C-alpha positions in Angstrom: -10.8 5.0 -17.2 -14.2 3.5 -16.4 -16.2 4.7 -13.4 -15.6 1.2 -11.8 -11.9 1.7 -12.0 -12.1 5.2 -10.6 -14.2 4.0 -7.7 -11.6 1.3 -6.8 -8.7 3.8 -7.0 -10.6 6.4 -4.9 -11.3 3.7 -2.3 -7.6 2.8 -2.2 -6.9 6.5 -1.7 -9.5 6.8 1.1 -8.4 3.6 2.8 -4.7 4.4 2.7 -5.3 8.1 3.7 -7.3 7.0 6.7 -4.7 4.4 7.7 -1.8 6.9 7.5 -3.8 9.4 9.6 -4.6 6.8 12.2 -1.0 5.7 12.4 0.0 9.3 13.0 -2.5 9.5 15.8 -1.4 6.2 17.3 2.3 7.0 16.9 2.3 9.6 19.7 0.9 7.1 22.1 3.2 4.2 21.4 6.0 3.5 23.9 7.2 0.2 22.4 10.1 0.9 20.0 9.4 -2.3 18.0 5.8 -1.5 17.5 6.6 2.1 16.6 9.0 0.8 13.9 6.4 -1.6 12.7 3.8 1.0 12.1 6.3 3.4 10.6 7.0 0.7 7.9 3.2 0.2 7.4 2.8 4.0 6.9 5.5 4.0 4.2 3.8 1.2 2.3 0.4 2.8 2.6 1.9 6.0 1.2 3.3 4.1 -1.8 -0.1 2.5 -2.6 -1.9 5.9 -2.1 0.5 7.6 -4.5 0.1 4.9 -7.1 -3.7 5.2 -7.0 -3.4 9.0 -7.1 -1.1 8.8 -10.1 -3.6 6.6 -12.0 -6.5 9.0 -11.3 -4.4 12.0 -12.2 -3.2 10.4 -15.5 -6.9 9.8 -16.4 -7.8 13.4 -15.3 -10.3 12.0 -12.9 -11.3 13.4 -9.5 -9.5 11.7 -6.6 -10.5 11.2 -3.0 -10.3 14.1 -0.6 -11.0 13.7 3.1 -13.0 16.3 5.0 -11.8 18.1 8.1 -14.8 16.6 9.9 -13.8 13.0 9.1 -10.2 13.7 10.0 -11.3 15.2 13.4 -13.6 12.3 14.0 -10.8 9.8 13.4 -8.4 11.5 15.8 -11.2 12.0 18.4 -12.1 8.3 18.2 -8.5 7.2 18.7 -8.0 9.7 21.5 -11.2 8.5 23.2 -10.3 4.8 22.9 -6.8 5.4 24.3 -7.6 7.9 27.0 -7.4 5.4 29.9 -5.4 2.7 28.3 -2.3 3.2 26.1 -0.8 -0.2 26.7 1.0 -1.8 23.7 -1.6 -4.6 23.6 -4.5 -2.2 23.6 -3.0 -0.1 20.8 -2.2 -3.2 18.8 -5.8 -4.3 19.2 -7.2 -1.0 18.0 -4.9 -1.0 15.0 -5.9 -4.6 14.1 -9.6 -3.4 14.2 -8.7 -0.5 11.8 -6.9 -2.9 9.4 -9.8 -5.3 9.5 -12.2 -2.5 8.7 -10.0 -1.5 5.9 -10.0 -5.0 4.4 -13.8 -5.2 4.6 -14.3 -1.8 3.0 -11.9 -2.7 0.2 -13.6 -6.1 -0.4 -17.0 -4.3 -0.6 -15.8 -1.9 -3.2 -14.2 -4.7 -5.3 -17.5 -6.6 -5.1 -19.5 -3.5 -6.2 -17.1 -2.8 -9.0 -16.5 -6.2 -10.6 -16.0 -4.6 -14.0 -12.9 -2.7 -12.9 -9.9 -3.6 -15.0 -6.9 -5.7 -13.8 -4.7 -2.8 -12.8 -7.0 -1.3 -10.1 -8.0 -4.7 -8.9 -4.4 -5.8 -8.6 -3.6 -2.6 -6.6 -6.6 -3.2 -4.3 -5.5 -6.7 -3.7 -2.0 -5.5 -2.8 -3.7 -3.2 -0.2 -5.8 -6.1 1.2 -2.6 -8.3 1.4 -0.8 -5.5 3.2 -3.6 -5.1 5.7 -3.7 -8.9 6.3 0.0 -9.0 6.9 -0.3 -6.0 9.3 -2.9 -7.8 11.3 -0.6 -10.9 11.6 2.3 -8.8 12.6 0.3 -6.8 15.2 -1.0 -9.9 16.8 2.4 -10.4 18.5 1.8 -7.3 20.5 -1.5 -8.4 22.0 
């Protein structure tokens, strides 16, 4: 596995790990059953992509992504702060759309900086980008 491929797989891991942790933090604030079901399905798909990237790195005996306790705490604190006064469905959907949009941008940057990555990591990264784009479209109905 090349360093470019490993970088793409690690970004997939980071991106999906952050998304799943954000969903966990949002889930406790959601009162709309349809939105709760929607993000539950998203979390499942993120988990599948995360596991696939992890498996590839493990098979290549390459170090994977590991989040820090500080980054996890900052994520939860940021979500708590942004939902302290407003937990309306529209506001939560807007925050989740922003998170997905940031995920798309970060993934696009990593692909751009690792153009020599092989077709497998690029295809998985594009699946993640497509998932994020569909999530944004689905979440728009809750605005």
